[in-house]
C-alpha positions as CSV (number, residue, x, y, z in Angstrom):
1,M,44.6,-2.8,2.8
2,A,43.9,-6.4,1.6
3,A,44.0,-7.6,5.2
4,V,42.0,-5.4,6.5
5,T,39.5,-6.2,3.6
6,A,39.3,-9.9,4.4
7,G,39.0,-9.4,7.8
8,L,35.7,-7.3,7.5
9,A,34.4,-9.3,4.3
10,V,33.3,-12.2,6.7
11,P,31.5,-10.5,8.8
12,M,29.9,-7.9,6.6
13,L,28.3,-10.9,4.2
14,L,27.2,-12.8,7.7
15,G,25.6,-9.6,8.6
16,A,23.9,-9.1,5.3
17,M,22.6,-12.3,5.3
18,A,21.1,-12.0,8.6
19,A,19.6,-8.9,7.6
20,Q,18.1,-10.3,4.5
21,S,16.6,-13.3,6.3
22,V,14.8,-10.7,8.8
23,A,13.3,-8.6,5.7
24,S,12.3,-11.9,3.7
25,V,10.3,-13.1,6.7
26,R,8.8,-9.7,7.6
27,A,7.4,-9.2,3.8
28,Y,6.1,-12.6,2.9
29,A,4.5,-13.2,6.5
30,P,0.9,-13.7,6.0
31,R,-1.7,-11.6,7.7
32,Q,-5.4,-11.0,8.4
33,L,-5.3,-7.5,9.3
34,R,-2.7,-4.6,9.2
35,A,-1.2,-3.7,12.6
36,D,-2.9,-0.5,12.4
37,Q,-6.6,-2.0,11.6
38,V,-9.4,-3.3,13.6
39,L,-12.5,-4.9,12.0
40,A,-16.0,-4.0,13.7
41,S,-19.1,-5.8,12.9
42,S,-21.3,-3.4,14.2
43,P,-22.1,0.6,14.8
44,A,-21.9,0.7,17.9
45,A,-18.8,-1.3,18.3
46,A,-17.2,0.4,15.4
47,A,-18.2,4.1,17.1
48,A,-16.2,2.8,20.5
49,V,-13.2,1.6,18.6
50,T,-12.8,4.6,16.6
51,Q,-13.1,7.2,19.8
52,S,-10.5,4.9,21.8
53,L,-7.9,5.3,18.8
54,P,-6.9,8.7,18.5
55,G,-7.2,10.0,14.9
56,A,-8.4,6.7,13.5
57,R,-11.1,6.6,10.5
58,Q,-13.7,4.1,10.0
59,A,-14.7,2.6,6.8
60,P,-18.2,0.7,6.3
61,F,-18.2,-2.0,3.5
62,T,-20.2,-5.0,2.5
63,T,-18.7,-8.3,1.2
64,A,-20.3,-9.4,-2.5
65,T,-22.7,-12.0,-0.9
66,E,-26.1,-12.5,0.2
67,A,-28.3,-15.1,2.5
68,G,-29.8,-16.2,-0.7
69,G,-26.8,-17.9,-1.9
70,R,-25.4,-15.3,-4.2
71,E,-21.8,-14.4,-3.9
72,V,-18.8,-13.4,-5.9
73,T,-15.3,-14.9,-5.8
74,V,-12.0,-13.1,-7.7
75,H,-10.2,-15.5,-10.2
76,G,-6.9,-15.4,-12.0
77,P,-3.9,-17.7,-13.0
78,A,-2.0,-16.6,-9.7
79,I,-5.3,-16.2,-7.6
80,D,-6.3,-19.3,-8.0
81,Q,-3.3,-21.2,-6.7
82,P,-4.0,-23.0,-3.6
83,D,-0.3,-22.5,-1.9
84,F,-0.6,-19.1,-1.2
85,G,-3.6,-18.6,0.6
86,V,-4.8,-15.7,-1.4
87,S,-8.8,-14.5,0.2
88,R,-10.4,-14.6,-3.2
89,G,-13.5,-12.5,-1.5
90,L,-14.3,-8.8,-2.5
91,A,-15.1,-6.3,-0.6
92,I,-17.5,-3.5,-1.6
93,G,-17.4,0.3,-0.3
94,E,-16.5,3.8,-1.3
95,P,-13.1,5.4,-1.5
96,E,-12.8,5.8,2.5
97,L,-12.3,1.8,2.3
98,L,-9.5,2.0,0.0
99,V,-7.9,4.1,2.2
100,A,-8.5,2.1,5.5
101,M,-7.1,-0.8,3.7
102,G,-3.6,1.1,2.7
103,G,-4.6,1.2,-1.1
104,E,-4.3,5.1,-1.2
105,Q,-1.9,4.9,-4.6
106,A,-4.8,2.9,-6.5
107,A,-7.7,5.8,-6.1
108,A,-7.9,7.1,-9.4
109,A,-8.1,3.3,-10.7
110,F,-10.8,2.5,-8.2
111,A,-13.1,5.4,-9.3
112,D,-12.8,4.4,-12.8
113,G,-14.3,1.0,-12.0
114,A,-11.1,-1.4,-11.9
115,V,-10.7,-4.0,-9.0
116,V,-8.1,-3.1,-6.6
117,A,-6.2,-6.4,-5.3
118,F,-3.7,-6.5,-2.6
119,G,-0.6,-8.5,-3.3
120,T,1.9,-8.5,-6.1
121,N,1.8,-10.3,-9.2
122,L,-1.8,-11.2,-8.4
123,V,-3.0,-9.6,-11.7
124,P,0.3,-10.0,-14.1
125,D,-2.5,-9.3,-17.3
126,G,-4.2,-5.9,-15.6
127,Q,-7.8,-7.8,-15.3
128,V,-9.6,-10.6,-12.9
129,T,-12.5,-12.4,-13.5
130,L,-15.5,-12.1,-11.2
131,A,-17.4,-15.6,-10.9
132,I,-21.1,-14.7,-10.0
133,T,-23.0,-17.8,-8.2
134,D,-26.8,-17.5,-8.2
135,I,-28.0,-20.6,-7.2
136,P,-29.8,-22.5,-8.4
137,G,-28.6,-20.7,-12.0
138,P,-25.6,-21.0,-13.7
139,A,-22.3,-18.8,-12.6
140,R,-22.0,-16.3,-14.7
141,R,-18.4,-14.7,-15.3
142,I,-17.0,-10.5,-16.1
143,T,-13.8,-9.8,-16.8
144,V,-12.6,-6.3,-15.3
145,P,-9.7,-4.3,-15.2
146,A,-7.5,-4.6,-12.3
147,V,-4.8,-2.9,-10.6
148,E,-2.2,-4.1,-7.5
149,V,-1.4,-2.7,-4.6
150,T,2.0,-4.4,-3.6
151,T,1.4,-3.9,0.4
152,G,1.2,-7.4,0.9
153,S,-2.2,-9.6,0.6
154,Y,-4.7,-10.2,3.1
155,T,-5.3,-14.0,3.7
156,E,-8.1,-16.5,4.9
157,E,-11.4,-14.8,5.1
158,T,-11.3,-12.1,7.8
159,L,-10.6,-9.1,5.2
160,P,-11.0,-10.0,1.3
161,S,-7.9,-9.2,-0.9
162,F,-9.9,-7.4,-3.4
163,V,-12.1,-4.4,-3.3
164,I,-14.5,-2.5,-5.6
165,S,-16.5,0.6,-5.4
166,R,-19.9,0.8,-4.8
167,Q,-20.9,2.2,-8.0
168,T,-19.1,-0.3,-9.8
169,A,-20.8,-3.0,-8.0
170,Q,-24.2,-1.3,-8.7
171,R,-23.2,-0.9,-12.5
172,L,-22.1,-5.0,-12.8
173,G,-25.1,-5.9,-10.6
174,L,-23.0,-7.3,-7.9
175,P,-24.7,-9.2,-4.6
176,G,-24.2,-7.8,-1.4
177,L,-25.1,-4.2,-1.9
178,T,-27.8,-4.7,0.9
179,T,-26.1,-7.1,3.5
180,P,-25.3,-5.5,6.9
181,P,-21.9,-3.9,6.7
182,H,-19.1,-4.3,8.4
183,Y,-16.6,-1.3,9.8
184,L,-12.6,-1.2,9.1
185,I,-10.9,1.2,11.4
186,R,-7.4,2.4,10.7
187,A,-5.5,3.7,13.2
188,P,-2.7,6.8,12.2
189,L,-0.1,4.4,14.0
190,P,0.4,0.4,14.5
191,L,-1.5,-0.5,17.7
192,S,0.0,-0.2,20.8
193,D,-0.4,-2.9,23.6
194,A,-2.1,-0.5,25.8
195,Q,-4.4,-0.1,22.9
196,R,-4.8,-3.6,22.5
197,D,-5.6,-4.1,25.5
198,Q,-8.3,-1.2,25.8
199,L,-9.9,-3.3,22.7
200,R,-9.7,-6.7,24.8
201,T,-11.5,-4.6,27.6
202,L,-14.1,-3.5,24.9
203,Q,-14.5,-6.9,23.5
204,T,-16.1,-8.2,26.6
205,R,-19.4,-6.5,25.8
206,S,-21.6,-8.4,23.9
207,D,-22.1,-6.1,20.8
208,F,-18.1,-6.2,20.5
209,T,-17.4,-9.9,20.1
210,A,-16.8,-9.9,16.5
211,T,-14.1,-7.3,17.2
212,S,-10.7,-8.3,15.6
213,W,-7.0,-7.2,15.1
214,A,-3.6,-7.9,14.9
215,E,-1.6,-9.3,17.5
216,P,1.8,-9.3,17.5
217,D,3.6,-12.3,15.8
218,L,5.4,-14.1,18.7
219,D,7.5,-16.1,16.2
220,L,8.7,-13.4,14.1
221,Q,9.7,-11.0,17.2
222,S,11.5,-14.4,18.4
223,F,13.4,-14.4,14.6
224,E,14.1,-10.7,14.6
225,Q,15.6,-11.0,18.0
226,G,18.1,-13.7,17.3
227,M,19.2,-11.7,14.6
228,R,19.8,-8.7,16.0
229,S,22.1,-10.8,18.6
230,I,23.6,-11.9,15.7
231,L,24.3,-8.7,14.2
232,L,25.5,-7.7,17.5
233,A,28.1,-10.2,17.7
234,L,29.0,-9.7,14.2
235,L,29.8,-6.2,15.3
236,A,31.8,-7.7,18.1
237,V,34.0,-9.7,15.8
238,A,34.1,-7.0,13.3
239,G,35.7,-4.3,15.5
240,I,38.3,-7.2,16.8
241,I,39.1,-8.3,13.4
242,A,39.4,-5.0,11.9
243,L,41.6,-3.7,14.7
244,G,43.8,-6.7,14.4
245,S,44.1,-6.4,10.8
246,V,44.7,-2.8,10.9
247,A,47.5,-3.0,13.7
248,A,49.7,-5.4,11.7
249,A,49.3,-3.5,8.5
250,C,50.0,-0.1,10.3
251,A,53.1,-1.8,11.8
252,L,54.4,-3.1,8.6
253,A,53.6,0.2,6.7
254,L,55.5,1.7,10.0
255,S,58.4,-0.2,9.8
256,E,58.5,0.1,5.9
257,T,58.2,4.2,6.1
258,R,60.6,4.3,9.1
259,Q,63.5,6.0,7.5
260,D,61.3,8.7,5.9
261,L,59.6,9.7,9.3
262,T,63.0,10.1,10.7
263,T,64.1,11.9,7.7
264,L,60.8,14.1,8.3
265,G,62.3,14.2,12.1
266,Q,65.8,15.3,10.8
267,L,64.1,18.1,9.0
268,G,62.5,19.3,12.0
269,A,59.0,17.6,12.0
270,A,57.6,17.8,15.8
271,P,56.5,13.8,17.1
272,A,52.7,15.2,16.7
273,M,53.1,15.7,12.9
274,T,54.5,12.3,12.8
275,R,51.7,10.7,14.7
276,R,49.2,12.6,12.9
277,L,50.8,10.8,9.7
278,M,50.8,7.4,11.4
279,A,46.8,8.2,12.3
280,A,46.3,9.2,8.6
281,Q,47.9,5.9,7.4
282,A,45.6,3.7,9.6
283,W,42.5,5.7,8.7
284,L,42.9,5.4,5.3
285,L,43.8,1.7,5.3
286,A,40.5,1.0,7.4
287,T,38.6,2.8,5.2
288,L,39.5,1.6,1.8
289,G,39.2,-1.8,3.3
290,G,36.0,-1.2,5.0
291,L,34.7,-0.1,2.0
292,L,35.6,-2.9,-0.2
293,A,34.6,-5.3,2.4
294,V,30.8,-3.3,2.5
295,A,30.8,-4.0,-1.4
296,I,31.7,-7.3,-1.0
297,G,29.1,-8.3,1.7
298,L,26.4,-6.6,0.0
299,G,27.1,-7.3,-3.5
300,P,25.5,-10.9,-3.7
301,F,22.4,-9.7,-2.1
302,A,22.1,-6.7,-4.6
303,V,22.6,-8.7,-7.7
304,Q,20.1,-11.3,-6.3
305,A,17.5,-8.4,-5.6
306,L,17.9,-7.0,-9.1
307,A,17.6,-10.1,-10.7
308,S,13.9,-11.1,-8.8
309,W,13.3,-7.5,-10.1
310,Q,13.8,-8.9,-13.5
311,V,12.3,-12.4,-13.3
312,R,9.4,-12.5,-10.4
313,P,7.0,-10.1,-12.6
314,R,7.2,-12.7,-15.3
315,L,6.6,-15.5,-13.0
316,T,2.5,-16.2,-12.3
317,I,3.0,-16.7,-8.7
318,P,2.1,-14.1,-6.0
319,I,5.4,-13.6,-4.5
320,G,7.0,-10.2,-4.7
321,P,10.9,-9.5,-5.8
322,S,13.5,-10.0,-3.2
323,P,14.0,-7.2,-0.7
324,L,17.5,-6.0,-0.2
325,A,18.0,-5.1,3.3
326,V,21.0,-3.3,4.7
327,P,22.7,-3.5,7.8
328,W,23.0,-0.1,8.2
329,T,24.6,0.0,11.6
330,L,26.9,-2.7,10.3
331,V,27.9,-0.6,7.7
332,A,28.5,2.2,9.9
333,V,30.6,0.4,11.8
334,V,32.8,-1.3,9.3
335,A,33.0,1.7,7.1
336,V,33.0,4.7,9.6
337,G,33.6,3.4,13.2
338,I,36.5,1.1,12.7
339,P,38.4,3.6,10.4
340,A,37.9,6.1,13.2
341,L,39.2,3.8,16.1
342,A,42.0,2.8,14.3
343,A,43.0,6.3,13.8
344,A,43.0,7.6,17.1
345,A,44.3,4.3,18.4
346,A,47.5,4.9,16.1
347,S,47.9,8.4,17.2
348,L,47.6,7.7,21.1
349,L,49.8,4.7,20.9
350,G,51.6,4.8,18.0
351,R,55.4,5.8,18.6
352,S,57.5,8.4,16.5
353,P,60.9,7.3,15.2
354,A,63.7,9.1,17.5
355,P,65.8,11.1,15.2
356,L,69.3,10.2,14.4
357,T,71.9,12.4,15.7
358,P,74.0,13.7,13.0
359,R,77.3,13.1,13.1
360,R,80.5,15.6,12.9
361,G,83.8,15.0,11.6
362,G,84.8,12.1,9.2
């Protein structure tokens, strides 16, 4: 069993490392829009996009800026750090906007007047500061309650990372309530290649020039494809190593139990029964070794994820805890597939010891 565990632990550890890398890159990759969102700047464009995406819903909103120079920016200890590129603009809209941005879980706080922040660790103290610039007068600052939606922040200026209800904006006297609206459309599923091609066709019209959506991240896709190739190679290596280890372990165990199997044969056990015993022994060795290898492979990353959940909330940086990514295919192969294959091989290829012919006489 120790030999099987040692043979499987290294591929399992490398496979978990590859899955962890993909999950971290996907979790912290910057985005301007989600894969199921389209941003339009005119009612006609919003209507056409909504019609072209079955089941899509649109939400109008304005940004807290006016042509006269008045604007609102959101501030906080983590928000103001320049290295993370959080968009500090503020969007004003109805509950439909919160749904379109992916913040349905914050609907109650949104209705109560809180600012909803899209990101992690942006509002560790439960509040943000709204800086209202009124040129040529001095800027005024308002502290308001805030809640987080940890689905990833919006970067650059395509879509603000913060949203407030229109009713609350009116109560606070924020600018931007009468500026021309934008329209955020959210489809029920991520946009397909065909749907993006259709949007490109619509974009050739004059009133669609400001329409935008998220294109696939080619670098991320290439990285994930490379990691999938690594996992497939690890599956092959794990299978070869495991079968070799199980074969050696079963051969050693068979040599030690040959006398017992011979005794069973003397007592009338059929060769099929002894082959089943060898198959059960191979399955038990491979299963125990595979489960130990899975624990060894996932253990360091589970500890890392647990520690980050304890430490990251205390840090003033807008980065969430480390995700725990489990390569389920590799786990299934190591813990289930290889033991089944080992048992089948032992049953088909194993040879029962020939029973000894009892001697007569002295």
